[in-house]
N, CA, C and O atoms as a MOPAC input file, in Angstrom:
PM7 MOZYME 1SCF
protein

 N     83.14000 1    73.40000 1   246.52400 1
 C     82.65900 1    72.76900 1   247.61000 1
 C     84.03200 1    72.42000 1   248.44300 1
 O     84.18100 1    71.22400 1   248.69600 1
 N     84.99000 1    73.26500 1   248.87000 1
 C     86.14800 1    72.99500 1   249.40100 1
 C     85.67600 1    73.77900 1   250.62400 1
 O     86.19900 1    73.50100 1   251.70300 1
 N     84.99700 1    74.47200 1   250.58200 1
 C     84.59100 1    75.30700 1   252.14400 1
 C     82.94500 1    75.00300 1   252.50100 1
 O     82.24200 1    75.56600 1   253.34000 1
 N     82.62700 1    74.01300 1   251.64500 1
 C     81.29600 1    73.47000 1   252.46500 1
 C     81.23500 1    72.37300 1   253.55700 1
 O     82.12800 1    71.52700 1   253.60300 1
 N     80.13900 1    72.36200 1   254.49400 1
 C     80.24100 1    70.89500 1   254.98500 1
 C     79.47300 1    69.73000 1   254.48000 1
 O     78.75700 1    69.05000 1   255.21500 1
 N     79.62600 1    69.52500 1   253.28900 1
 C     78.71700 1    68.56000 1   252.81800 1
 C     79.70100 1    67.36100 1   252.82900 1
 O     80.93000 1    67.38800 1   252.76300 1
 N     78.73300 1    66.14400 1   252.94500 1
 C     79.66800 1    64.88800 1   253.02600 1
 C     78.90200 1    63.82000 1   251.94900 1
 O     77.78700 1    63.99600 1   251.45800 1
 N     79.61500 1    62.91000 1   251.76400 1
 C     79.39700 1    62.13100 1   250.55600 1
 C     79.74800 1    60.62300 1   250.84500 1
 O     80.69700 1    60.29300 1   251.55700 1
 N     78.94400 1    59.79200 1   250.26300 1
 C     79.20100 1    58.42200 1   250.44400 1
 C     79.10800 1    57.62000 1   248.89500 1
 O     78.25000 1    57.88400 1   248.05300 1
 N     80.25800 1    56.52600 1   248.72600 1
 C     80.18300 1    56.06100 1   247.66600 1
 C     80.24400 1    54.79700 1   248.02800 1
 O     81.37700 1    54.39600 1   248.29400 1
 N     79.22800 1    53.91400 1   248.13700 1
 C     79.23700 1    52.62000 1   248.43200 1
 C     79.33200 1    51.59700 1   246.91200 1
 O     78.67900 1    51.93500 1   245.92500 1
 N     80.23400 1    50.32000 1   246.89400 1
 C     80.41800 1    49.56300 1   245.66200 1
 C     79.61800 1    48.11900 1   246.44500 1
 O     80.00300 1    47.52600 1   247.45300 1
 N     78.74100 1    47.90800 1   245.82900 1
 C     77.98200 1    46.83300 1   245.92600 1
 C     78.30400 1    45.45400 1   245.05000 1
 O     78.05400 1    45.58200 1   243.85200 1
 N     78.68300 1    44.50000 1   245.34800 1
 C     78.61400 1    43.38800 1   244.69700 1
 C     77.72700 1    42.04900 1   244.37500 1
 O     77.77300 1    41.05100 1   245.09500 1
 N     77.15200 1    42.12400 1   243.54700 1
 C     75.41100 1    41.52800 1   244.06100 1
 C     75.73400 1    40.11600 1   243.48300 1
 O     76.62500 1    40.00800 1   242.64000 1
 N     75.04500 1    39.05500 1   243.90900 1
 C     75.11500 1    37.86100 1   243.79700 1
 C     74.84500 1    37.70500 1   242.11100 1
 O     73.96100 1    38.23500 1   241.43900 1
 N     75.78100 1    36.91200 1   241.74400 1
 C     75.17600 1    37.04200 1   240.11300 1
 C     73.77200 1    36.55800 1   239.68400 1
 O     73.40500 1    36.92800 1   238.56900 1
 N     73.04900 1    35.88900 1   240.31000 1
 C     71.55600 1    35.38400 1   239.85500 1
 C     70.88800 1    36.42800 1   240.42900 1
 O     69.68700 1    36.22100 1   240.25500 1
 N     71.06800 1    37.46400 1   241.03700 1
 C     70.34400 1    38.56200 1   241.39000 1
 C     70.69100 1    40.09500 1   240.56700 1
 O     69.99600 1    41.10400 1   240.69000 1
 N     71.56300 1    40.01500 1   239.97000 1
 C     71.68500 1    41.09900 1   239.74500 1
 C     71.04600 1    41.90300 1   238.83000 1
 O     71.16600 1    43.11400 1   239.01800 1
 N     70.34800 1    41.51000 1   237.81600 1
 C     69.06600 1    41.94600 1   237.08900 1
 C     68.14500 1    42.38800 1   237.93700 1
 O     67.87100 1    43.58900 1   237.93200 1
 N     67.54400 1    41.56200 1   238.75800 1
 C     66.62700 1    42.30000 1   239.64200 1
 C     66.79300 1    43.20800 1   240.88200 1
 O     65.80200 1    43.54500 1   241.52900 1
 N     68.15600 1    43.64200 1   241.24800 1
 C     68.65900 1    44.29100 1   242.01000 1
 C     67.94500 1    46.01800 1   242.20500 1
 O     67.53400 1    46.67100 1   243.16400 1
 N     68.10300 1    46.28100 1   240.57000 1
 C     67.69800 1    47.55500 1   240.70500 1
 C     66.60400 1    47.88000 1   241.09600 1
 O     66.52800 1    49.00800 1   241.58300 1
 N     65.60700 1    47.20800 1   241.04900 1
 C     64.16400 1    47.54500 1   241.25500 1
 C     63.78300 1    47.35400 1   242.78200 1
 O     62.69900 1    47.67900 1   243.26600 1
 N     64.91300 1    46.73900 1   243.51400 1
 C     64.63000 1    46.69200 1   244.90200 1
 C     64.89200 1    47.88100 1   245.50800 1
 O     64.65900 1    47.94200 1   246.71500 1
 N     65.33200 1    48.86100 1   244.94000 1
 C     65.94900 1    50.51400 1   245.27400 1
 C     64.41300 1    51.24200 1   245.04700 1
 O     64.11300 1    52.22200 1   245.73000 1
 N     63.60600 1    50.76300 1   244.18000 1
 C     62.57700 1    51.92300 1   243.92100 1
 C     61.58500 1    52.48700 1   244.99600 1
 O     61.02600 1    53.58300 1   244.96800 1
 N     61.48900 1    51.55600 1   245.90200 1
 C     60.24000 1    52.48800 1   247.04500 1
 C     61.22600 1    53.13800 1   247.84900 1
 O     60.64300 1    54.19100 1   248.10800 1
 N     62.52600 1    53.21100 1   248.50700 1
 C     63.61900 1    53.47700 1   248.88900 1
 C     63.76400 1    54.97000 1   248.31400 1
 O     63.46200 1    56.03400 1   248.85300 1
 N     64.40100 1    54.67900 1   246.86800 1
 C     64.54100 1    56.10600 1   246.30500 1
 C     63.52500 1    57.17100 1   246.14900 1
 O     63.76100 1    58.34800 1   245.87700 1
 N     62.12100 1    56.50900 1   246.39400 1
 C     61.01800 1    57.39300 1   246.50600 1
 C     61.02500 1    57.90800 1   247.56500 1
 O     60.68300 1    59.08600 1   247.67100 1
 N     61.50200 1    57.00800 1   248.87800 1
 C     61.26500 1    57.94100 1   250.17900 1
 C     61.90600 1    58.93200 1   250.27000 1
 O     61.46000 1    59.99000 1   250.71400 1
 N     63.39200 1    58.69800 1   249.74800 1
 C     64.68000 1    59.63100 1   249.91800 1
 C     64.22900 1    60.92700 1   249.30200 1
 O     64.35400 1    62.02000 1   249.85500 1
 N     63.59800 1    60.69100 1   247.90000 1
 C     63.23500 1    61.98300 1   247.32300 1
 C     62.28900 1    62.89100 1   247.99900 1
 O     62.29600 1    64.12200 1   247.98800 1
 N     61.31500 1    61.92900 1   248.70300 1
 C     60.00500 1    62.85200 1   249.10500 1
 C     60.61800 1    63.04500 1   250.84000 1
 O     59.92800 1    63.89700 1   251.40000 1
 N     61.25900 1    62.70800 1   251.38900 1
 C     61.40300 1    62.73600 1   252.90500 1
 C     62.74200 1    62.75200 1   253.25400 1
 O     63.11200 1    62.36400 1   254.36200 1
 N     63.57900 1    63.20800 1   252.32300 1
 C     64.97400 1    63.83200 1   252.96400 1
 C     65.75000 1    65.06000 1   252.39300 1
 O     66.74800 1    65.01700 1   251.67300 1
 N     65.12100 1    66.11800 1   252.84000 1
 C     65.78300 1    67.35200 1   252.12500 1
 C     67.04500 1    67.44000 1   252.52900 1
 O     67.47100 1    68.56800 1   252.28400 1
 N     67.86200 1    66.73500 1   253.05500 1
 C     69.47300 1    67.05800 1   253.50200 1
 C     70.29400 1    66.29800 1   252.37800 1
 O     71.47100 1    66.46700 1   252.06000 1
 N     69.39500 1    65.44900 1   251.88300 1
 C     69.88300 1    64.40800 1   250.68200 1
 C     69.84900 1    64.95400 1   249.43900 1
 O     68.91500 1    64.67400 1   248.68700 1
 N     70.84700 1    65.79500 1   249.05400 1
 C     70.92100 1    66.21500 1   247.86500 1
 C     71.44300 1    65.30200 1   246.12400 1
 O     71.35300 1    65.64600 1   244.94600 1
 N     71.85900 1    64.33200 1   246.67300 1
 C     71.89500 1    63.45800 1   245.36400 1
 C     72.12000 1    62.16700 1   245.94600 1
 O     72.95300 1    62.04800 1   246.84400 1
 N     71.31900 1    60.98000 1   245.43500 1
 C     71.14300 1    60.03300 1   245.61900 1
 C     70.80400 1    58.92200 1   244.36900 1
 O     69.67600 1    58.74300 1   243.90900 1
 N     72.04100 1    58.21900 1   243.92800 1
 C     71.94100 1    57.47000 1   242.51900 1
 C     72.85700 1    56.02500 1   242.60100 1
 O     73.99200 1    55.82100 1   243.02900 1
 N     71.94600 1    55.21900 1   242.05700 1
 C     72.59400 1    53.68300 1   241.59800 1
 C     73.17700 1    53.74400 1   240.39600 1
 O     72.68000 1    54.23600 1   239.38300 1
 N     74.38700 1    53.17200 1   240.51900 1
 C     74.91900 1    52.90500 1   239.15200 1
 C     75.31100 1    51.39400 1   238.89100 1
 O     75.71800 1    50.64700 1   239.78000 1
 N     75.14300 1    51.04200 1   237.59700 1
 C     75.57700 1    49.98600 1   237.11900 1
 C     77.09400 1    49.95800 1   236.37700 1
 O     77.42900 1    50.83500 1   235.58000 1
 N     77.83100 1    48.99800 1   236.69500 1
 C     79.05900 1    48.86100 1   236.33400 1
 C     78.88800 1    48.32600 1   234.75000 1
 O     77.99100 1    47.52900 1   234.47500 1
 N     79.70000 1    48.76200 1   233.86000 1
 C     79.41000 1    48.40800 1   232.46500 1
 C     80.32300 1    47.29200 1   231.93200 1
 O     80.12900 1    46.66800 1   230.88900 1
 N     81.39200 1    47.11700 1   232.83100 1
 C     82.12200 1    45.95500 1   232.74000 1
 C     82.14100 1    44.72200 1   233.53500 1
 O     82.66400 1    43.65000 1   233.23000 1
 N     81.35700 1    45.09400 1   234.82500 1
 C     81.20100 1    44.02000 1   235.61600 1
 C     79.54300 1    44.35300 1   236.16600 1
 O     79.10900 1    45.26100 1   236.87500 1
 N     78.84300 1    43.16000 1   235.48100 1
 C     77.41000 1    43.50800 1   235.27500 1
 C     76.81500 1    43.31700 1   236.72000 1
 O     75.76700 1    43.88700 1   237.02300 1
 N     77.47400 1    42.53200 1   237.58900 1
 C     76.85000 1    42.24100 1   239.23400 1
 C     77.49800 1    43.13500 1   240.14600 1
 O     77.67700 1    42.85800 1   241.33200 1
 N     77.96100 1    44.54000 1   239.43100 1
 C     78.83500 1    45.33500 1   240.52800 1
 C     77.95500 1    46.73900 1   240.33100 1
 O     77.55900 1    47.06100 1   239.21100 1
 N     77.72200 1    47.43000 1   241.34300 1
 C     76.94200 1    48.27600 1   241.41000 1
 C     77.41400 1    49.63400 1   242.21100 1
 O     78.21800 1    49.31100 1   243.08600 1
 N     77.22000 1    50.76000 1   242.19400 1
 C     77.79800 1    51.61000 1   242.96200 1
 C     76.75500 1    52.79400 1   243.21700 1
 O     76.43600 1    53.45300 1   242.22800 1
 N     76.17400 1    53.13500 1   244.50300 1
 C     75.49100 1    54.20700 1   244.97000 1
 C     76.24700 1    55.51000 1   245.29700 1
 O     76.92200 1    55.43400 1   246.32300 1
 N     76.27000 1    56.32700 1   244.84500 1
 C     76.69100 1    57.70000 1   245.31700 1
 C     75.56100 1    58.65200 1   245.79100 1
 O     74.47700 1    58.90600 1   245.26500 1
 N     76.11600 1    59.09300 1   246.91100 1
 C     75.25600 1    60.17400 1   248.04200 1
 C     75.97600 1    61.37700 1   248.06500 1
 O     77.20500 1    61.30100 1   248.06100 1
 N     75.40400 1    62.52500 1   248.09100 1
 C     75.68100 1    63.73400 1   248.83200 1
 C     74.85100 1    64.38200 1   249.48400 1
 O     73.67300 1    64.45300 1   249.13300 1
 N     75.32400 1    64.96800 1   250.54900 1
 C     74.40100 1    65.35300 1   251.74300 1
 C     74.97400 1    66.70700 1   252.11000 1
 O     76.14300 1    67.08700 1   252.05900 1
 N     73.78800 1    67.39800 1   252.52500 1
 C     74.16700 1    69.00200 1   252.86800 1
 C     75.25400 1    68.91000 1   253.97800 1
 O     76.34200 1    69.47300 1   253.85600 1
 N     74.94200 1    68.25200 1   254.95100 1
 C     75.97200 1    68.41000 1   256.33700 1
 C     76.20000 1    67.05700 1   256.82800 1
 O     75.75200 1    66.10300 1   256.19200 1
 N     76.83900 1    66.90000 1   257.87700 1
 C     76.97500 1    65.38300 1   258.34800 1
 C     75.33700 1    65.02400 1   259.11000 1
 O     74.86900 1    63.88500 1   259.09300 1
 N     74.62500 1    66.20600 1   259.74300 1
 C     73.19200 1    65.56400 1   260.42000 1
 C     72.73500 1    65.08800 1   259.44400 1
 O     72.19900 1    63.99700 1   259.63600 1
 N     72.71500 1    65.56200 1   258.16200 1
 C     71.59400 1    65.10600 1   257.30600 1
 C     71.93500 1    63.38100 1   256.50500 1
 O     71.18100 1    62.71700 1   255.79400 1
 N     73.09500 1    63.12500 1   256.89300 1
 C     73.81400 1    61.93200 1   256.45500 1
 C     73.35000 1    61.08000 1   258.15800 1
 O     72.71800 1    60.02700 1   258.23900 1
 N     73.64200 1    61.53500 1   258.81900 1
 C     72.89400 1    60.90400 1   260.27300 1
 C     71.40800 1    60.59100 1   260.28800 1
 O     70.86800 1    59.55600 1   260.68100 1
 N     70.98700 1    61.42100 1   259.90600 1
 C     69.43600 1    61.76100 1   259.53500 1
 C     68.74800 1    60.28500 1   258.88600 1
 O     67.82100 1    59.60700 1   259.32800 1
 N     69.74800 1    60.06300 1   257.45400 1
 C     69.42700 1    59.45400 1   256.44000 1
 C     69.66200 1    57.65100 1   257.09600 1
 O     68.84100 1    56.73500 1   257.14700 1
 N     70.84800 1    57.68800 1   257.44000 1
 C     71.29100 1    56.82100 1   258.15600 1
 C     70.61100 1    55.90300 1   259.48800 1
 O     70.77900 1    54.69300 1   259.64100 1
 N     69.97300 1    56.62100 1   260.21000 1
 C     69.34600 1    56.19900 1   261.27100 1
 C     67.99700 1    56.26300 1   261.22600 1
 O     67.30000 1    55.97300 1   262.19700 1
 N     67.53200 1    56.64700 1   260.10000 1
 C     66.05300 1    56.12300 1   259.70000 1
 C     65.26800 1    54.96800 1   259.45400 1
 O     65.56800 1    54.10200 1   258.63200 1
 N     64.25100 1    54.96400 1   260.17900 1
 C     63.77000 1    53.16100 1   259.83800 1
 C     63.85000 1    53.04100 1   258.77800 1
 O     64.24800 1    51.88800 1   258.61100 1
 N     63.67400 1    53.69600 1   257.49000 1
 C     63.23000 1    53.50800 1   256.16800 1
 C     64.76700 1    52.96800 1   255.80400 1
 O     64.77200 1    52.01800 1   255.02200 1
 N     65.87800 1    53.36800 1   256.19100 1
 C     67.14500 1    53.04100 1   255.88700 1
 C     67.66500 1    51.54600 1   256.49700 1
 O     68.46300 1    50.75500 1   255.99300 1
 N     66.96800 1    51.46200 1   257.68200 1
 C     67.09800 1    50.23400 1   258.18000 1
 C     66.27100 1    49.21700 1   257.71100 1
 O     66.69300 1    48.06100 1   257.72700 1
 N     65.08100 1    49.49200 1   257.26600 1
 C     64.43900 1    48.46800 1   256.83400 1
 C     64.81600 1    47.99500 1   255.22600 1
 O     64.74100 1    46.83800 1   254.81400 1
 N     65.22300 1    49.14000 1   254.45800 1
 C     66.04500 1    49.16300 1   253.17500 1
 C     67.27800 1    47.86700 1   253.23200 1
 O     67.42700 1    46.77400 1   252.68600 1
 N     68.09900 1    48.78300 1   254.31900 1
 C     69.25500 1    47.49700 1   254.31000 1
 C     68.73100 1    46.03300 1   254.77000 1
 O     69.02600 1    45.01100 1   254.15000 1
 N     68.14700 1    46.04800 1   255.60800 1
 C     67.62700 1    44.67300 1   255.72800 1
 C     67.32500 1    43.64800 1   254.77700 1
 O     67.61000 1    42.45200 1   254.71400 1
 N     66.56600 1    44.56100 1   253.93500 1
 C     65.98200 1    43.77500 1   252.72100 1
 C     66.70100 1    43.39900 1   251.42100 1
 O     66.21200 1    42.81700 1   250.45300 1
 N     68.13700 1    43.90800 1   251.60600 1
 C     68.99500 1    43.71900 1   250.54000 1
 C     70.08500 1    42.62900 1   250.93200 1
 O     71.19400 1    42.61400 1   250.39800 1
 N     69.73700 1    41.82800 1   251.78600 1
 C     70.43700 1    40.69700 1   252.42400 1
 C     70.37200 1    39.59900 1   251.48700 1
 O     71.31100 1    38.83300 1   251.69900 1
 N     69.64700 1    39.22700 1   250.55000 1
 C     69.51000 1    38.07100 1   249.76700 1
 C     70.29300 1    38.56400 1   248.36200 1
 O     70.70500 1    37.73900 1   247.54600 1
 N     70.41400 1    39.72000 1   248.22100 1
 C     71.15700 1    40.32700 1   247.08900 1
 C     72.99700 1    40.59500 1   247.15700 1
 O     73.85200 1    40.55500 1   246.27200 1
 N     73.05900 1    40.82500 1   248.38100 1
 C     74.46800 1    41.41100 1   248.29400 1
 C     75.53900 1    40.26600 1   248.47600 1
 O     75.30700 1    39.32500 1   249.23500 1
 N     76.47900 1    40.34400 1   247.90800 1
 C     77.73500 1    39.30600 1   247.96900 1
 C     78.61900 1    39.68700 1   249.05000 1
 O     78.98700 1    38.96500 1   249.97600 1
 N     79.12200 1    41.70000 1   248.69500 1
 C     80.12900 1    42.07000 1   249.66100 1
 C     79.63200 1    43.73200 1   249.11500 1
 O     79.12000 1    44.21000 1   248.10300 1
 N     80.04800 1    44.15800 1   250.23300 1
 C     79.77900 1    45.59600 1   250.27700 1
 C     81.22000 1    46.69200 1   250.78800 1
 O     81.96900 1    46.40200 1   251.72200 1
 N     81.32400 1    47.69200 1   250.10800 1
 C     82.36100 1    48.34900 1   250.50000 1
 C     82.11200 1    50.15300 1   250.52100 1
 O     82.34000 1    50.85600 1   249.53600 1
 N     81.63000 1    50.65600 1   251.78900 1
 C     81.40400 1    52.03500 1   251.87300 1
 C     82.41800 1    52.83100 1   252.12600 1
 O     83.10000 1    52.45100 1   253.07700 1
 N     82.82600 1    53.98400 1   251.51900 1
 C     83.57200 1    54.70100 1   251.61800 1
 C     83.00700 1    56.15000 1   251.97600 1
 O     82.15100 1    56.49300 1   251.16100 1
 N     83.27300 1    57.17100 1   253.05400 1
 C     82.50000 1    58.34000 1   253.81300 1
 C     83.58100 1    59.33700 1   253.37200 1
 O     84.76500 1    59.22400 1   253.69100 1
 N     83.00600 1    60.46400 1   252.50700 1
 C     84.35700 1    61.08900 1   251.90500 1
 C     83.83600 1    62.48900 1   252.11600 1
 O     82.70900 1    62.64700 1   252.58600 1
 N     84.50700 1    63.38400 1   251.83300 1
 C     84.10400 1    64.61800 1   251.80200 1
 C     84.48800 1    65.62500 1   250.50200 1
 O     85.60300 1    66.06500 1   250.22000 1
 N     83.41900 1    65.81300 1   249.91400 1
 C     83.44900 1    66.20500 1   248.57600 1
 C     84.39900 1    67.79900 1   248.51800 1
 O     84.26600 1    68.63700 1   249.41000 1
 N     85.28400 1    67.99200 1   247.38500 1
 C     86.44700 1    68.77000 1   247.26100 1
 C     86.01900 1    69.99200 1   246.28700 1
 O     86.00000 1    71.21500 1   246.42500 1
 N     85.72500 1    69.21100 1   245.36900 1
 C     85.46800 1    70.25600 1   244.12600 1
 C     84.16000 1    69.55500 1   243.67100 1
 O     83.63800 1    68.57100 1   244.19500 1
 N     83.65900 1    70.38700 1   242.39500 1
 C     82.31300 1    69.97500 1   241.29300 1
 C     82.39100 1    70.78400 1   240.06400 1
 O     82.73200 1    71.96500 1   240.13100 1
 N     82.09100 1    70.21300 1   238.93000 1
 C     81.92200 1    71.03500 1   237.54200 1
 C     80.24000 1    71.41700 1   237.61400 1
 O     79.70200 1    72.52200 1   237.54600 1
 N     79.71100 1    70.22200 1   237.75700 1
 C     78.31500 1    70.94000 1   237.78100 1
 C     77.41900 1    70.19200 1   238.69800 1
 O     77.74600 1    69.15100 1   239.26800 1
 N     76.41800 1    70.70600 1   238.79300 1
 C     75.37800 1    69.87700 1   239.71600 1
 C     75.29200 1    70.20900 1   241.23600 1
 O     74.23000 1    70.36200 1   241.84000 1
 N     76.58300 1    70.30700 1   241.80400 1
 C     76.50800 1    70.48100 1   243.42600 1
 C     77.66700 1    72.00800 1   243.58500 1
 O     78.75300 1    72.12400 1   243.01700 1
 N     77.13900 1    72.83000 1   244.34200 1
 C     77.61400 1    74.06500 1   244.70100 1
 C     78.87000 1    73.82200 1   246.28900 1
 O     79.42400 1    74.79900 1   246.79200 1

């Protein structure tokens, strides 16, 4: 990966405790949209902490900066982000450059 132009995002999302169990289902339509409409999005996954049940992580890999820009600039992203307001207690987004991978990404 060190010679690629790929970009990645890791988001730590702390969810209001009373909303944590319903939070994953809020992603269903958006993940289907990403899968069907974003060819430059190579990986997009929601994870839940096994030690802090109201903490989630989203991991994302894009083929290049243009693909990330298209994702973040889409109407679907804006609508999805707006729909999460009732869930989010805090969020921390990290924009990264992938360096190495063992499987799944070249």
